[in-house]
N, C-alpha and C positions, 0 to 999 in steps of 0.2 A: 523566581520560577524554579521548578524542580525538574525541568526537562532539558535534554541536550542531544546533539547529533554530531556524528563524525562523517564528513563527506568524502567522496572520492574513492580511490582504490578499486576494488572489484565490483562495486555496486553503486546504486543511487545513494544509499547510506551504508557505511561500513558498520556503524553502531547506532543504537537508539537508547538513550538513557532516561530512566524514570526513577526519581529520587536517588540519583547517583549511581544506578546500576544498569549495565547493558542488559536488556531483556531479550535480546535476539541471540541465536546461535551462529549467525553469519550475516553477511550483507544482504540488504534488500536488492533484488536483481530484476532487470528487465530482460526477458528471453525472447528472441525472434527466431522462429523455426527451430526451437529447442536449444538454441545456443545463447548463453548469457553474454550480454554486452558489458564491457568495462568502461567505467566513467573515468575520463582523464582530462588533463588541462583545466583543473579546477581553479577558478579565479574569483576573488571577492571584489565586488564593485562598491560595497558599502558595509561598514561595521560601526554601528552606533548602539546606544543604550537600549533602544526599543526596536531595532530592525537590523537584519543582515540580508544583503543581496549577494547572490553568488551565481556562477554559471559553470557548466562543464560540457564536455562533448563525448559522444559515443559513435561507434562506426561498425558497420557490418556490410556484407556483400549486398544486402537488400536495401539498406538505407543509411544515411548519416543522420545523427540526432543531436540537436542542440538543446541543452537543459538549462532552465533558469529556476533558481530557488528564491522565493521571497519569504523570509523567516521572521515572524513577529516575536515580540518580547515574551509572549506566553508559550512559545514553542510551536505555534501553528505554522505549517508550511504550505504555501501555494506553489505547486510545481507546474511549469509549462514545458512540454516536450514538442519541439518543432522537427518534423521529419522531412528530409530531402531524399526521396526515393532514388535508388540506383537501378537494380533489377526490378525493384518494386513488387517482387513476388512474395507475398506473406501467406504462409500456410498456417502460422499461429503467432500470437504475441501474448506473452503472459508476464504479469508482475508477481513476484514471489516474495513473501515476508515470512522468514523463519523464526518462530517463537520458541523460547526455552520452555520446557515442560511446566515449570512453576507458573508461567504466564500464558499457558494455553489451556486454561480451565473454564473460562466463561466467554460467552459471545453475545453481543447485542447488535442487531441490524435493523434498519428502517427502510421503508419504501412509501409509496403513495397509498397508504391505507391506515386505518385506525384500529387500535386494540388487538392487532394481530402481528405486531412487529416482535420477532423472537428475542427474548432474553433468556438464554439457556445455559445449562452446564454442559460442557462438551464431553462426549463419550471418551472413555480411556482406551477403547479398542484401537487396533491399527487399521490403516486404510482411510478411506473417505468417511469422515464423521459428521460433515455438514455440507450442504450445498444450497444454492438459492432456489432450485426447482422444487425439491421435495419439502421445503420448509416455508413456502410462501405462495400465495395466489398471484403475486406480482413478480415478474421476471427480474427486472433490473433493480439491483440493490445499491443505492448511491452512498450508503454509509455502513461500514462494518467495523466494530471494535472488538478486539480480543485481548484478554488479560487475566489477571488474578484478582484477588480481593482489593488490592491497593493500586497495582501498577498495570498499565496496558498501553496499547498502541492502536490507533485507528487509521483507516484509509477511507477517503471519500471522493466522490466525483459527481458533478452536477448532472451530467447527462451522458448518454452513450454516443454523442456526436463523434464521427470519424472512427468508431469501432466497427467491427465486422462480426456479427453474432448469429449463430444458429440457435434459435430458441429451444431446440430439442436437447441442447447441451448446456451444462452449467456455465454461467459467466463468473461464478465465484464458488470456491470450495475450500474446505479445510481438510488436510490430509495429515494423519498422525503416524509417526514412525514407531518402530518397535521400542525405542528408548524413551518414548513419551513426548518428545519434542513434536511440534506441529508446524505446518506451512500453510499460510493463507495464499491461495492462488487466484489472482484476478485475471480472467481470460479476456483480454481486450479484443483479441481476434481469435475466435474458435471456428471461424469459417474462412476458407482460403479466399484471398482477394488479391488483385493486382492494382497497385496504385502508381500512377505516373506523375501526378502533381503533388506539390508540397501540401502537408496537412499538419494540424496541431491537435494535441490532446492535453487537457488540463486535469489535475487531480490534487488532492490535499492530504495532509498527514497531521496527526496530533498525538504526541505522547501524553500520558497522564499518570499521576495527578499533575495539575498545572502549578498549584501552590498549596501550602499547608492549610489544613482546616483550623479554624479559630478554636481555642480551647473551650469556649462556651457555645460551640456551634449547635448543640442540641437544644438550646434555648430559643432558637429561631424557628 
């Protein structure tokens, strides 16, 4: 496999490797009410040739969070986030993935539609350069990949179960900074909500490419 991850520290992933290079400018973070949560107490339950199981914890005044990572041999990660509310007052919850300029060139996203799933070159201007509302007839985008010609990193989520969404606001957007780097923001909660009971959210990640192309791949 050509993928790799560094867990813990200040985010869900401190680094994401594609063909041996970290393609991010900083850690992948989960922000609640605008404040990034730190992942700590990282533990590994299994390390084998085809699978790695790990866990970590996060904490905020609003909720405690238990993370579990199920990492396959090809670099696919299934992540489960278990929330145990404290105050339970969520004004916002956002997942942020910060891409280096060289790997914030192209975007592909899919939804429950045919022939209109965008595969686009991202604008080089600063500010919001893509969002799910103005680029699709379908609101929820369960798969978003951003990268360059060879290397990239995707986020995916089967459904919006336990999210809190105002459909007049984006659930996903790409924001480019003045230096050319860009951040993918997944707004898990863009509508204020109070939660008193425990809840879970599942999502997946995949760095690419997964493996080298065969020398004669064009013959197939």
